N, C-alpha and C positions, 0 to 999 in steps of 0.2 A: 305434645307429650305422646309417646308411642302407646299403643293399646296394651292391655294386660298380657295377652299371649306373647307378643313380641318382647315385652319386658321380661317375662319368665324365661323365654328362650335364651336371653343373654347369659343366664346363670346355669345353663344346662351342662356346661363343661366342668372343668376341674376347679373353678374358682370357689364354689361353695364348699367343696371338700377341704380346700386349703384353709379357709377362714373358720371352719367349724371343727375339723378333725386334726389339722396340723398346726394350729396355733400353739405357741410356746406356753401360753397361759390358758390351761384347759378350763372349759366350762364345767361346773358341777352338774351332776346328773339331772337335777331338777330345774336347771337354768339353760340347758343346751337348747338352742333355737331349732324350731322345726321349719324346714326350708319353705314349703309352700305357704304356710300361714304367715311367715315373716315377710316373704316377697309380696304376697297379695296385699298385706296391710301397708307395706312401704309404698307400693304403687298407688294405692288409694290416697295415702297421706300426701304424696308428691302431687298427684293430680288435683286434689282439693286444697292445696296450699297449706296443709297442716304440718308438714314435715319441719322438725327442728332438730339439729344435731344433738344426740345424746353424749354424755360424758364418756371418755375412754374407760374401759374396764380396768386398765392397769397402765402404768408407765414403766417399761423396762429400762434399766440403767446399764449401759454397756461401757466398757473401758475403751475410750477413744484412743488414748495414748498417754503414757506418763501419768496415769491415775486421774485423767480428765474424763468427766462423764459425758456420754452421749445419751440423750433421753429419747426413747422410742415409745410413742403411744400405741396401745393395743385397743383398737376400736371394737365395739360390738358388731355383730354380723350386719345389723341394720345400717350402721354408718359405713362399714366396708362396702356394702352393696350400693348405697347411694353415691359414694365417691366413684366406684367402678362404673356405675351406670353413666355418670356424667362424662368420664373419659372415653368410654366406648362410643358414646354419641358424637364426641368431638374429634376423635383421633384421626379421622380421614381428612380433617381440615388443618389440624396442627402438625401433621406429619408431612409438611411441605417445605420446599426451599432448603433441603438438607445440603450442607456444604461438604465437598469431598474431604475425606480424612476425619470426619466426626462420627462418633459411634455412641450408642446408648439409647436410641429412640425406639427400640423394638417394643412391640406389643402384639396381641392377637390380631392378625389381619392387617397390621400396620404397614402401609406402603414404604415407610422408611426402611423397614427390614429388607424388603425386596431390593431396594436401591443399594443397600450395603452389600448384598449378595452379588448383584450385577457388577459392582466395582471390583469384585474378586476375580471375575472371569479372565481379566487380562493379566493376572498375576500368577506366580508359581510359588505358593507358600512352602516352607520346609517340611510340612506334614499336612495330612488331611484336616480340614476344618470341621469341627463337630456341628451337627445340626441341633438346634435348640427347640425346646417346646416349653410351654408354661409349666414350670416346676421350681422347687426351691433352689436348684442349682443353676438357673438360667443366667443369673448375673455372672457367676464365675465362668460359665461357658462362653459368654460374650466377651468377657475380659480376656479370655484366651485368644479370641479372634483379634482383639485389639493388639495384643502382644505380637501376634504374627505380622500384622501390618506394620507395627513399629520396626520389627526386624527387617521387613522387606524394604521399606522406604529408607532405612538407615544405610542400605548398601550403596546408595548414590555416592560416588567418590568425591563429589563436590562438598559434601557435608563433613565437616571436621570438628564442629563444636555443637553440643547438645544441651538444651535446658529443659528440665522437668519442673513443673510448678502446679499449684492448684489454687482454688478460691477459698478464702477464709469463711468458715461458717456458711457455706453456700445456701443450703436449703433455708436456714434460719433468717437470711437477709434478703430473700426474694421479695421485691416490692409488689404487693398484691394488686394495687391499682394499675401499675405498669403491666403486670401480667394480664390483667383483665382487658386492658386496652389492646394489647397485642393479639389476644384471642378474638376479640370482637372485630378486629381489622381483617382477619382471614376467614371469618365465618359470615353467614348471612342471617337475615331476620328470623328464619325458622329456628335457629339455634339459640335465640335470645333467652327463652325459658330455661334451657339447660344451663346456660352460662350463669343466669341468675341463681339457679340452684347450686351450682358448683361453688360460687363465691359466697353464698349464704353458708355453705358448709365450711369453707376455708377460713372464714372470718369468725366463726362461732364454735369450733370444735373444742377449744381449750378453755372453756369457762371455769373449770375447776381452779385454775390458777390466775386467769386473766379476768375473772368475773364476767360482767355483762358488757365490758368494753370490747368492741370489735377489733380483731387483729388487723394490722395494716401491713405487717411484713411477716414472711415466713410461711412455708408449707410444711406439713408434717412429715417427718422421717418415720412413717408408721411401719408396723410389722410386715405388711405385705409389700409396700415399697413401689410397686409398679406404677401406680397412678401418679404419685409425686415425681417419680423419675421422668415420666413422659412430659409432665409440665415443666420440670427443671430443664430438660433438654430443649424444649421449645423456647423457653425464656432466653436461651443463649444463641439462638439462630442468627439474630442480627449481629451479635458479637462475632460469631463464627465467620460470617460473610466479610466483616472488617478484617479479621485475622488472616483469612485466606488471601485477601487482596494485599494486605501488608506484606505477607510472606512472599507472594508472587513478585512484588516490587523488588524484593531483595534476592530473589532466587532461592528462597528458603522453603521449608516445609512445616506445615502446622497439622498436628494431630490432637484430637480431644476425645476422651471417653468420660462421660459425666463431667466432673469438674477437674479431672486429671488431664493435664495438657503437656505437650512436648513441642519444642521448637528445634528444628534441625537447620543449621546455618553454616555458611562458609567461614565465618569467623566469630570470635567472642563478641567483637564490637557490634556486628549485625544482630546477633541473638539478643543482646541486652537492649539494643535500640528498639527491637520489636516488643520485648517485654515491657519497656517503658511506655510504648504506645498502647499496649494491652491494658496496663493498669489504668490509663486515662479513659479508655473505652469502657472498661468495667465500671468505673465510677459513675458513668452516665446512667447505669441501671442499678445503682445502689450496691454494687459488689466491689470487693477488693481482693487482690492477690495475697495469699498467705506468705508473707516475706520469709518466715522461718522455714518454709518447705521448698524454697527455690534451690534446686540441685543442679549445679553445673558439671558437665562432663567434657574434658578437654581432649578426648580422642574417641574414635568409634569403638575401639577395644574396651575402653573404660565404660562406655555406655552399654555395650553388649554384656559385659560382665555384671554390671549392676542389675540389669534385667534378667540375667541368668538364661539368656537365650539358648546357650549350648546345653545347659542342664535340662531345660524344658524340652528341647528337641530330642534328647536321648530318652526322656521319660514319656515320649508321646504315645508309643505303641506298647501297651501292657503285654502283648504277645511276644515281643522281642526281648527275651530274658537277658541276653548279653548286653544290649544297649541300656536297658533299665538299670542293670548293675553298674555299668559304666557311669550312668548319670548319678547314681548314689555315691560311687567312689569320688566323682568330681565334686559333689556337694560337700563331702567331708574334707576333701583336699582344700577347697576354697575356704571353708569354715575354719579349719586349723591354720590356714595361711593368712587369716585376717582380711580376706578380700571383702570389699563392700558390695553386697548383693542382696536381693530379696530372699533371704534365707527362710523366713517363715512360710512364704508362698511356695517355695521349692519343697520344703518339708511336707506341707499339706499335699502337694502333688505326689510325693513319694508315698505317703500313706494311702492315697487313692489307687496307685497303680503298682507299687513295688514291695509292699510288706510281705506278701506271700511268696515272692520269688527272689527276695534278697538273699545273697549268699550268707552263710552263718556268721562270719565275722562282721559283715555289714549289718545284719539284723541286730546283733548285740549292740553296736554303736547307735543304731536307730532307736532302740528301746531306751538307751540312756538319754538321747535327745528328746524323745517323746515324753519321758517321765519328768521333764523339767516343769515345775509348777507354773512358771511364767508363760510357758507355751500352752499348757493344758487349760488354764483358767479362761483363755480367750477363744477356745474352740467350741463348736456347736455339738449337739448330741449325736449328730450323724458321724462326725469324725471320731468322737470318743468311742462310739460303737464299732467303727471300722478298726480302731486300734485293738479293742478288747477281743474282737473276733479272731485276731491272729495270735492271741496268747494262749498257751496251754494252761496257764494259771493266771487269773486276773487279780489275784490277791494284792500284789504290790501296787497295781494301778488303782484299785479301789482304796487302798490305804492312803495313797498320796492325795487322791481326790477328797476323801473324807476329812483329811487334815486341813483342807482349804476352806471348809464350811465356815468356821468361826473367823477366818482371816479375810476372806474376799468381800469387798464392799459392793460389788456389782451384782445386782439381782439377776442379770442375764445368765451369769454362771450357775446360779442355784436353780433357775428354771431349766436350763439345759441339763444339769446334773440329774435333776428329778426325772426328766423325760428319758434320759439315757438309762438310768437304773431300771425304770419301769419297762422300757422296750427291751433291754438286754435280759430282763428277768432275774435280776439279782435279788436273792432272798435275804431278808433281815437287814436291809440297808437302812440308814438313819433317816427315814422319811420325816418323822416328827421334827427332828433337829433342822432339816432343810426347810420345812414349811415355816417353822418359827423364825429362822434366819431371814426368809423372804419377807415375813411380816415386819421384822425389825427394819428392813431396808426399803419398805414401800414408801414411795414419794407421797408425802402428805402436806396439807396446809399446816402451818405452825400457828 
């Protein structure tokens, strides 16, 4: 175990601010943790083997898709720090053997991140790749990098059939014993204590619903997310090596970001043969392909349109007003024409770069799209604030959002709405109604 000074230094950056000030479920004034006291007590408890995971403060309920819930535990600062400590101690060992074309293993100081950047040096992306840092938008920034690589590799004239797929309930079905074995294989005896602590946490954090029975599968999709993401990425590295070898055998290409995967092949037959082998290989580590989300693309153009590469390229530079407006025009042209593409992702990008510089007729159409309740209820407080800042009068937006309070079943919407209204400074908003609705939707034992 590292000494107390080294332990405290691990949390000298932005991590503590994120878990204490930026959490979607705010602490009450009398329960907000004090950094030094919390960390010193945690270090003492870990050192003397007194640490036991506390229960999550809350369980956020998100709309995964089609009214299916995704449950996200919100840990206390103590549990967040214990989990973060373990991953920071192990990340130098589990960030090894990265397979070309796989992304998502970044963290503070993680060598995988450097390897991903080195791989870019020999490529010429359609626009500059943003530099990321530890912040709430890091996932989306890295996803943008993955998009650029997908565009680059798809230019190979040999590839004429594309498959996109993902893993069913990925985080929830990771086998903890297999994960522990994999970690112990790449670490040495000095890490045994940290690994014991990590799996003590992973097997016992969800006692509110699983009682004292230890978990055997699943890692938490918690509010912070980085620790579980690193573990999940590591869990797939053996599978990645297999997929790279399988694709090389057929002259195909394999890309993965988290559990989202793409196969680019010379024919439909080859792509489905690789997918068949992928499903068998995943079974060996307790995972399965989500059959309902296998998307075939029968041409490069169809693949490019679905990923909206052309739109995202036009939206890349907020300073290029003409190109941004061309991107917005193309977005509505495709939307009105029934083109299958990632329209919600493209709309969020437009909000980020184009609301203030959109031409008047386009801004009117954008407001109509942004006011759609189905879009609004899945957005975070940051995007809601971005939309409101570009309105001369936010009354209509507030009215639509207020109407959703009794209708929406997902507590994440209500927490985001509460945070948005407070940060925006809306006076007289229905705070009591939102809090009561959150209480009604809280996940409880029956």
